[in-house]
NUFI-467294 format. One record per residue (C-alpha): residue number from 1; residue in three letters; x, y, z. Coordinates in pm, 1 decimal, padded with zeros to 6 digits. Layout:
// NUFI-467294
+-----+-----+----------+----------+----------+
|   n | res |        u |        v |        w |
+-----+-----+----------+----------+----------+
| NUM | ALA |        X |        Y |        Z |
...
+-----+-----+----------+----------+----------+
This chain:
// NUFI-467294
+-----+-----+----------+----------+----------+
|   n | res |        u |        v |        w |
+-----+-----+----------+----------+----------+
|   1 | MET | -00001.7 |  00041.9 |  00027.0 |
|   2 | THR |  00097.6 |  00328.3 | -00127.9 |
|   3 | LYS |  00095.9 |  00606.1 |  00136.2 |
|   4 | ILE |  00010.7 |  00924.3 | -00053.3 |
|   5 | ALA | -00030.0 |  01312.0 |  00069.4 |
|   6 | VAL | -00204.2 |  01538.9 | -00125.0 |
|   7 | ILE | -00127.3 |  01904.8 | -00006.3 |
|   8 | GLY | -00460.3 |  02167.5 | -00119.5 |
|   9 | PRO | -00773.9 |  02021.8 | -00281.7 |
|  10 | GLY | -00856.0 |  02265.2 | -00561.1 |
|  11 | ALA | -00933.3 |  02259.5 | -00907.0 |
|  12 | ILE | -00539.7 |  02040.4 | -00994.6 |
|  13 | GLY | -00534.5 |  01865.6 | -00600.5 |
|  14 | GLY | -00889.1 |  01733.6 | -00618.3 |
|  15 | LEU | -00827.9 |  01584.9 | -00979.7 |
|  16 | VAL | -00515.8 |  01396.8 | -00914.8 |
|  17 | ALA | -00661.9 |  01283.5 | -00566.3 |
|  18 | ALA | -01003.4 |  01217.2 | -00705.8 |
|  19 | TRP | -00732.0 |  01000.2 | -00960.0 |
|  20 | LEU | -00543.0 |  00827.2 | -00696.6 |
|  21 | CYS | -00802.3 |  00713.6 | -00486.1 |
|  22 | GLN | -00947.0 |  00488.4 | -00795.5 |
|  23 | ASP | -00614.9 |  00230.0 | -00698.5 |
|  24 | LYS | -00721.1 |  00034.4 | -00437.8 |
|  25 | ASN | -00303.4 | -00038.0 | -00364.6 |
|  26 | HIS | -00297.6 |  00378.6 | -00280.3 |
|  27 | GLU | -00416.4 |  00521.0 |  00087.5 |
|  28 | VAL | -00493.5 |  00923.9 |  00005.8 |
|  29 | THR | -00469.2 |  01135.6 |  00242.5 |
|  30 | VAL | -00632.6 |  01517.7 |  00169.0 |
|  31 | CYS | -00415.5 |  01832.7 |  00377.9 |
|  32 | ALA | -00646.2 |  02080.3 |  00346.1 |
|  33 | ARG | -00736.2 |  02405.9 |  00538.8 |
|  34 | SER | -01073.2 |  02349.3 |  00562.7 |
|  35 | PRO | -01281.3 |  02038.6 |  00584.4 |
|  36 | ILE | -01473.5 |  01866.4 |  00265.3 |
|  37 | ARG | -01674.5 |  01545.1 |  00319.7 |
|  38 | SER | -01578.4 |  01381.3 | -00040.5 |
|  39 | LEU | -01469.8 |  01466.4 | -00363.0 |
|  40 | ASN | -01711.8 |  01503.4 | -00681.6 |
|  41 | LEU | -01506.3 |  01483.7 | -01013.5 |
|  42 | ASP | -01737.2 |  01568.5 | -01292.4 |
|  43 | SER | -01492.4 |  01423.7 | -01547.4 |
|  44 | PRO | -01538.7 |  01305.9 | -01956.9 |
|  45 | TYR | -01483.9 |  00929.2 | -01849.4 |
|  46 | GLY | -01833.6 |  01001.0 | -01602.9 |
|  47 | ILE | -01917.0 |  01158.4 | -01275.2 |
|  48 | PHE | -01783.6 |  01030.5 | -00933.9 |
|  49 | ASP | -01698.7 |  01013.5 | -00557.2 |
|  50 | ALA | -01396.1 |  00966.8 | -00412.4 |
|  51 | HIS | -01318.2 |  00932.8 | -00051.1 |
|  52 | PRO | -00959.2 |  01042.8 |  00117.8 |
|  53 | ARG | -00896.2 |  01054.2 |  00453.2 |
|  54 | VAL | -00904.1 |  01426.2 |  00466.5 |
|  55 | LEU | -00681.3 |  01637.6 |  00741.9 |
|  56 | THR | -00733.8 |  01972.9 |  00845.4 |
|  57 | GLU | -00454.3 |  01954.9 |  01128.8 |
|  58 | PRO | -00112.2 |  01931.0 |  01052.2 |
|  59 | GLN |  00005.2 |  01765.1 |  01370.1 |
|  60 | LYS | -00267.1 |  01490.9 |  01326.2 |
|  61 | ALA | -00052.0 |  01392.4 |  01002.7 |
|  62 | HIS |  00140.8 |  01086.3 |  01011.1 |
|  63 | PRO |  00457.4 |  00969.7 |  00762.9 |
|  64 | VAL |  00412.7 |  00922.2 |  00367.9 |
|  65 | ASP |  00587.1 |  00747.5 |  00073.4 |
|  66 | TRP |  00450.2 |  01026.6 | -00140.6 |
|  67 | ILE |  00374.9 |  01399.9 | -00061.9 |
|  68 | MET |  00222.7 |  01602.5 | -00361.9 |
|  69 | VAL |  00197.6 |  01961.7 | -00294.5 |
|  70 | THR | -00059.0 |  02140.6 | -00586.0 |
|  71 | THR | -00114.8 |  02483.9 | -00399.1 |
|  72 | LYS | -00024.1 |  02792.0 | -00524.2 |
|  73 | ALA |  00319.0 |  02856.4 | -00591.9 |
|  74 | TYR |  00250.3 |  03152.8 | -00327.5 |
|  75 | ASP |  00163.0 |  02944.3 | -00075.8 |
|  76 | SER |  00413.3 |  02709.7 | -00033.5 |
|  77 | GLU |  00468.9 |  02818.2 |  00321.3 |
|  78 | SER |  00192.9 |  02701.1 |  00370.8 |
|  79 | ALA |  00196.6 |  02327.2 |  00265.5 |
|  80 | ALA |  00585.7 |  02290.2 |  00372.3 |
|  81 | ALA |  00392.0 |  02348.0 |  00764.7 |
|  82 | TRP |  00248.9 |  01992.0 |  00686.6 |
|  83 | PHE |  00647.4 |  01874.1 |  00660.8 |
|  84 | PRO |  00709.8 |  01754.6 |  00968.1 |
|  85 | ASN |  00491.2 |  01509.9 |  01028.3 |
|  86 | LEU |  00464.7 |  01411.4 |  00692.5 |
|  87 | LEU |  00823.3 |  01334.1 |  00593.5 |
|  88 | GLY |  00966.1 |  01022.4 |  00667.6 |
|  89 | VAL |  01288.5 |  00869.6 |  00603.0 |
|  90 | ASP |  01202.7 |  00780.6 |  00233.1 |
|  91 | THR |  00949.1 |  01039.9 |  00173.3 |
|  92 | GLN |  00941.0 |  01179.0 | -00190.4 |
|  93 | LEU |  00805.4 |  01523.1 | -00238.5 |
|  94 | ALA |  00666.6 |  01616.6 | -00538.8 |
|  95 | ILE |  00563.3 |  01948.4 | -00706.2 |
|  96 | ILE |  00267.6 |  02037.2 | -00892.7 |
|  97 | GLN |  00277.1 |  02377.5 | -00935.9 |
|  98 | ASN |  00342.9 |  02635.7 | -01177.7 |
|  99 | GLY |  00647.0 |  02796.1 | -01304.8 |
| 100 | VAL |  01022.0 |  02682.6 | -01365.1 |
| 101 | ASP |  01182.8 |  02658.2 | -01030.1 |
| 102 | HIS |  00963.5 |  02381.5 | -00884.8 |
| 103 | VAL |  01296.9 |  02243.7 | -00737.9 |
| 104 | GLU |  01457.2 |  02577.6 | -00576.1 |
| 105 | ARG |  01111.7 |  02684.5 | -00423.0 |
| 106 | PHE |  01139.4 |  02389.6 | -00181.0 |
| 107 | SER |  01520.4 |  02340.4 | -00181.2 |
| 108 | ALA |  01477.2 |  02486.6 |  00207.4 |
| 109 | TRP |  01273.5 |  02235.0 |  00323.4 |
| 110 | HIS |  01316.2 |  01917.7 |  00151.3 |
| 111 | PRO |  01654.7 |  01776.9 |  00012.8 |
| 112 | THR |  01704.1 |  01880.4 | -00376.0 |
| 113 | GLU |  01739.5 |  01480.2 | -00448.1 |
| 114 | ARG |  01367.6 |  01382.1 | -00302.2 |
| 115 | VAL |  01197.4 |  01724.3 | -00514.1 |
| 116 | LEU |  00980.6 |  01617.8 | -00809.4 |
| 117 | PRO |  00892.9 |  01904.3 | -01038.9 |
| 118 | VAL |  00594.8 |  01814.0 | -01213.9 |
| 119 | ILE |  00429.4 |  01965.3 | -01497.6 |
| 120 | ILE |  00006.3 |  01902.0 | -01544.6 |
| 121 | ASP | -00210.6 |  01965.8 | -01806.7 |
| 122 | CYS | -00557.9 |  01981.3 | -01783.5 |
| 123 | PRO | -00893.6 |  02245.2 | -01848.0 |
| 124 | THR | -01022.0 |  02168.7 | -01478.3 |
| 125 | GLU | -01216.7 |  02356.5 | -01261.7 |
| 126 | ARG | -01328.4 |  02402.3 | -00869.5 |
| 127 | THR | -01690.1 |  02482.0 | -00886.0 |
| 128 | GLY | -01730.4 |  02408.6 | -00494.2 |
| 129 | PRO | -01591.0 |  02240.8 | -00213.0 |
| 130 | GLY | -01449.0 |  01919.9 | -00275.9 |
| 131 | ALA | -01622.4 |  01961.7 | -00650.1 |
| 132 | ILE | -01412.0 |  01934.1 | -00967.5 |
| 133 | GLN | -01516.0 |  01961.4 | -01307.2 |
| 134 | GLN | -01246.1 |  01829.1 | -01505.7 |
| 135 | ARG | -01277.0 |  01935.6 | -01934.2 |
| 136 | GLY | -01034.5 |  01738.6 | -02062.9 |
| 137 | PRO | -00787.8 |  01500.1 | -02098.9 |
| 138 | ALA | -00505.5 |  01546.4 | -01818.8 |
| 139 | SER | -00158.9 |  01509.5 | -01861.1 |
| 140 | MET |  00179.3 |  01513.7 | -01640.1 |
| 141 | VAL |  00569.4 |  01546.6 | -01776.7 |
| 142 | VAL |  00846.3 |  01489.3 | -01515.4 |
| 143 | PRO |  01236.9 |  01418.8 | -01555.8 |
| 144 | ASP |  01332.4 |  01080.6 | -01662.1 |
| 145 | THR |  01506.1 |  00989.2 | -01351.9 |
| 146 | ALA |  01381.0 |  00715.1 | -01106.4 |
| 147 | MET |  01157.6 |  00934.3 | -00934.4 |
| 148 | GLY |  01024.1 |  01040.2 | -01213.2 |
| 149 | THR |  00956.6 |  00679.7 | -01333.6 |
| 150 | ALA |  00807.3 |  00625.7 | -00995.7 |
| 151 | PHE |  00564.1 |  00934.9 | -01001.2 |
| 152 | THR |  00432.6 |  00773.4 | -01312.1 |
| 153 | GLU |  00340.9 |  00449.1 | -01202.4 |
| 154 | LEU |  00098.7 |  00595.6 | -00910.2 |
| 155 | PHE | -00110.2 |  00672.3 | -01164.1 |
| 156 | SER | -00095.8 |  00368.7 | -01431.3 |
| 157 | HIS | -00445.8 |  00271.7 | -01336.2 |
| 158 | THR | -00596.0 |  00611.9 | -01374.3 |
| 159 | LYS | -00762.8 |  00843.8 | -01642.2 |
| 160 | ILE | -00383.8 |  01097.5 | -01598.5 |
| 161 | GLN | -00137.1 |  01036.0 | -01875.6 |
| 162 | ALA |  00189.2 |  01044.2 | -01683.1 |
| 163 | ARG |  00506.2 |  01027.7 | -01831.4 |
| 164 | THR |  00903.8 |  01093.9 | -01779.2 |
| 165 | ASP |  01082.0 |  01302.7 | -02046.3 |
| 166 | PRO |  01474.8 |  01412.9 | -02084.2 |
| 167 | ASP |  01448.3 |  01722.8 | -02184.5 |
| 168 | PHE |  01214.7 |  01848.0 | -01904.3 |
| 169 | LEU |  01338.1 |  02172.4 | -01933.3 |
| 170 | THR |  01171.6 |  02295.7 | -02260.7 |
| 171 | ILE |  00850.4 |  02115.8 | -02187.9 |
| 172 | ALA |  00836.9 |  02311.8 | -01887.8 |
| 173 | TRP |  00907.6 |  02652.2 | -02035.8 |
| 174 | ARG |  00640.6 |  02542.1 | -02312.0 |
| 175 | LYS |  00382.3 |  02528.6 | -02061.3 |
| 176 | LEU |  00495.9 |  02876.6 | -01929.0 |
| 177 | CYS |  00491.9 |  03005.3 | -02267.9 |
| 178 | ILE |  00109.2 |  02882.5 | -02227.0 |
| 179 | ASN |  00091.7 |  03049.0 | -01909.0 |
| 180 | ALA |  00267.4 |  03380.6 | -02015.2 |
| 181 | ALA | -00021.7 |  03423.8 | -02289.4 |
| 182 | GLY | -00302.4 |  03371.3 | -02063.2 |
| 183 | ALA | -00241.8 |  03698.4 | -01852.5 |
| 184 | VAL | -00466.3 |  03846.1 | -02180.7 |
| 185 | ASN | -00759.7 |  03631.3 | -02029.4 |
| 186 | ALA | -00706.0 |  03794.2 | -01667.7 |
| 187 | LEU | -00676.3 |  04180.2 | -01803.3 |
| 188 | THR | -00992.2 |  04151.9 | -02059.6 |
| 189 | LEU | -01123.4 |  03865.7 | -01832.4 |
| 190 | GLU | -01224.1 |  03712.1 | -02149.9 |
| 191 | PRO | -01224.9 |  03300.1 | -02127.3 |
| 192 | ALA | -01034.2 |  03156.1 | -02441.0 |
| 193 | ARG | -01254.4 |  03272.3 | -02708.2 |
| 194 | ILE | -01089.3 |  03590.6 | -02679.4 |
| 195 | ALA | -00793.1 |  03442.5 | -02874.1 |
| 196 | HIS | -00962.0 |  03509.3 | -03181.6 |
| 197 | ASN | -01009.2 |  03831.3 | -03141.9 |
| 198 | GLU | -00666.4 |  03947.1 | -03359.9 |
| 199 | HIS | -00553.9 |  04231.7 | -03146.8 |
| 200 | ALA | -00557.2 |  03977.6 | -02847.2 |
| 201 | ALA | -00447.8 |  03753.6 | -02998.9 |
| 202 | LYS | -00149.4 |  03971.5 | -03113.2 |
| 203 | LEU | -00076.3 |  04091.0 | -02820.2 |
| 204 | MET | -00060.9 |  03705.5 | -02680.2 |
| 205 | ARG |  00202.1 |  03631.4 | -02916.9 |
| 206 | ASN |  00462.1 |  03908.2 | -02756.3 |
| 207 | LEU |  00420.7 |  03755.4 | -02461.4 |
| 208 | VAL |  00503.0 |  03438.2 | -02602.0 |
| 209 | ARG |  00829.8 |  03558.0 | -02783.1 |
| 210 | GLU |  00944.1 |  03745.6 | -02463.8 |
| 211 | THR |  00932.8 |  03392.7 | -02281.7 |
| 212 | ILE |  01049.3 |  03199.7 | -02581.4 |
| 213 | ALA |  01356.7 |  03449.7 | -02597.6 |
| 214 | VAL |  01392.0 |  03458.4 | -02238.7 |
| 215 | GLY |  01362.6 |  03060.6 | -02207.9 |
| 216 | ARG |  01638.5 |  03014.7 | -02492.4 |
| 217 | ALA |  01863.4 |  03181.1 | -02273.5 |
| 218 | VAL |  01842.8 |  02947.0 | -01992.1 |
| 219 | GLY |  01841.6 |  02644.6 | -02237.8 |
| 220 | ALA |  01490.1 |  02558.5 | -02318.0 |
| 221 | ASN |  01467.3 |  02435.6 | -02647.7 |
| 222 | LEU |  01198.3 |  02649.5 | -02795.9 |
| 223 | ASP |  01124.2 |  02721.8 | -03136.8 |
| 224 | ASP |  00983.7 |  03087.6 | -03357.9 |
| 225 | ASP |  00689.2 |  02897.3 | -03420.3 |
| 226 | LEU |  00573.9 |  02821.3 | -03058.4 |
| 227 | ALA |  00378.6 |  03143.2 | -03095.7 |
| 228 | ASP |  00145.7 |  03046.8 | -03312.1 |
| 229 | GLU |  00120.9 |  02720.5 | -03174.2 |
| 230 | VAL |  00017.3 |  02875.6 | -02857.2 |
| 231 | ILE | -00280.5 |  03073.1 | -03026.0 |
| 232 | ARG | -00361.6 |  02765.8 | -03189.1 |
| 233 | ILE | -00419.2 |  02576.9 | -02840.8 |
| 234 | TYR | -00617.8 |  02848.7 | -02720.5 |
| 235 | HIS | -00811.6 |  02812.1 | -03035.4 |
| 236 | GLY | -00882.3 |  02411.3 | -02985.1 |
| 237 | GLN | -00965.2 |  02486.9 | -02586.7 |
| 238 | PRO | -01360.3 |  02519.9 | -02514.9 |
| 239 | ALA | -01466.8 |  02905.4 | -02599.4 |
| 240 | ASP | -01577.2 |  02923.9 | -02214.6 |
| 241 | SER | -01226.4 |  02782.5 | -02017.5 |
| 242 | ILE | -01120.4 |  02972.4 | -01813.1 |
| 243 | ASN | -00732.1 |  02971.4 | -01702.7 |
| 244 | SER | -00628.7 |  02993.3 | -01321.6 |
| 245 | LEU | -00500.9 |  03363.4 | -01334.5 |
| 246 | HIS | -00842.6 |  03436.6 | -01481.4 |
| 247 | ALA | -00984.4 |  03255.5 | -01245.5 |
| 248 | ASP | -00869.1 |  03364.6 | -00921.7 |
| 249 | ARG | -00862.9 |  03786.3 | -01042.1 |
| 250 | LEU | -01277.1 |  03670.4 | -01117.9 |
| 251 | ALA | -01268.1 |  03564.5 | -00746.6 |
| 252 | GLY | -01080.8 |  03800.8 | -00590.4 |
| 253 | ARG | -00783.4 |  03573.2 | -00507.0 |
| 254 | ARG | -00429.6 |  03674.1 | -00485.0 |
| 255 | MET | -00278.3 |  03567.2 | -00836.0 |
| 256 | GLU | -00039.1 |  03433.2 | -00912.8 |
| 257 | ILE |  00118.7 |  03686.1 | -01181.7 |
| 258 | ASP |  00502.9 |  03637.2 | -01028.8 |
| 259 | LEU |  00499.0 |  03285.4 | -01136.4 |
| 260 | ARG |  00333.9 |  03328.8 | -01481.8 |
| 261 | ASN |  00518.7 |  03660.1 | -01616.3 |
| 262 | GLY |  00687.2 |  03784.9 | -01326.6 |
| 263 | VAL |  00935.4 |  03498.7 | -01348.8 |
| 264 | ILE |  01044.2 |  03597.8 | -01757.7 |
| 265 | VAL |  01047.3 |  03995.8 | -01682.7 |
| 266 | ARG |  01331.5 |  03893.7 | -01358.5 |
| 267 | LEU |  01538.6 |  03584.3 | -01585.6 |
| 268 | GLY |  01480.8 |  03882.8 | -01858.9 |
| 269 | ARG |  01677.6 |  04160.2 | -01681.8 |
| 270 | LYS |  01901.2 |  03887.3 | -01537.8 |
| 271 | HIS |  02049.6 |  03795.0 | -01926.9 |
| 272 | GLY |  02003.2 |  04144.2 | -02144.4 |
| 273 | ILE |  01690.8 |  04021.0 | -02262.9 |
| 274 | ALA |  01370.8 |  04330.5 | -02288.2 |
| 275 | THR |  01043.9 |  04181.5 | -02159.4 |
| 276 | PRO |  00841.4 |  04511.4 | -02210.2 |
| 277 | PHE |  00473.5 |  04319.5 | -02279.9 |
| 278 | ASN |  00552.2 |  04067.4 | -01986.8 |
| 279 | GLU |  00645.9 |  04387.1 | -01779.1 |
| 280 | ILE |  00300.4 |  04562.0 | -01833.9 |
| 281 | ALA |  00091.4 |  04256.1 | -01823.1 |
| 282 | VAL |  00254.1 |  04232.2 | -01440.2 |
| 283 | ASP |  00169.0 |  04609.0 | -01408.0 |
| 284 | LEU | -00153.7 |  04589.9 | -01490.5 |
| 285 | LEU | -00256.9 |  04249.8 | -01291.8 |
| 286 | GLU | -00051.3 |  04423.9 | -01009.4 |
| 287 | SER | -00247.9 |  04700.3 | -00999.8 |
| 288 | VAL | -00626.4 |  04533.7 | -01039.6 |
| 289 | GLY | -00579.4 |  04223.9 | -00831.2 |
| 290 | PRO | -00588.8 |  04231.3 | -00446.3 |
| 291 | ASP | -00310.3 |  04335.5 | -00211.0 |
| 292 | PRO | -00109.7 |  04016.4 | -00101.3 |
| 293 | ALA | -00171.8 |  03946.6 |  00285.1 |
+-----+-----+----------+----------+----------+
């Protein structure tokens, strides 16, 4: 029996925990701020309930084989409050968050050789406490290591497609290109269909082109036509689909601006690359979002 703790039952955390519960070889615990009775997943493969163990107090946790952090990146410190009781001698830590610096983000709390960065792609929304709507297929990519392989095996009996990739850096930056373009949705409060507007699509392309330039500077292998590919990805999404940055602004929550566009600005300055479109996006989103707690 593999013991797994999922910290943060939001859209992604709820999705991951619900699917993991379908494997009888897993003992799944959800670590949450508020109690939930169960997880209800409305997926393309059917609607079902999952019943993981739910904890709201870190001191009641016990060591597990795997910890999966699915909180917002700015809640990483709060997630780490669960570690003292969840961590065992061989516990492995999977970081399922946005960004390109997963390992560095958690290096203060866990040995880096046992921290696994995870890139997830899935149109998913949290519609209520414990209620998750999965709008399309879910996939995960991790580095091609022994730990990465062990992680993918956890999902072998689920509908989440998990795989390893030897060029994880490029995968992470490709995802960042998609996320960077999503700033337009958060700024306009328009869902995926805004990409069909030529002016919005032009801005999205400029955001992505800057991301490509910075990504290449840090070693990612990104093609010139990736900006157009990102627009095609948005065109292929349901017209009313919203990304997490957009959803957070609608709900009046803090947004992951720094992890999606701010990091491009910071690394651009480090490498002498101008990123004016991302800088403007960051400034505008900071001006309309709630003040950080």
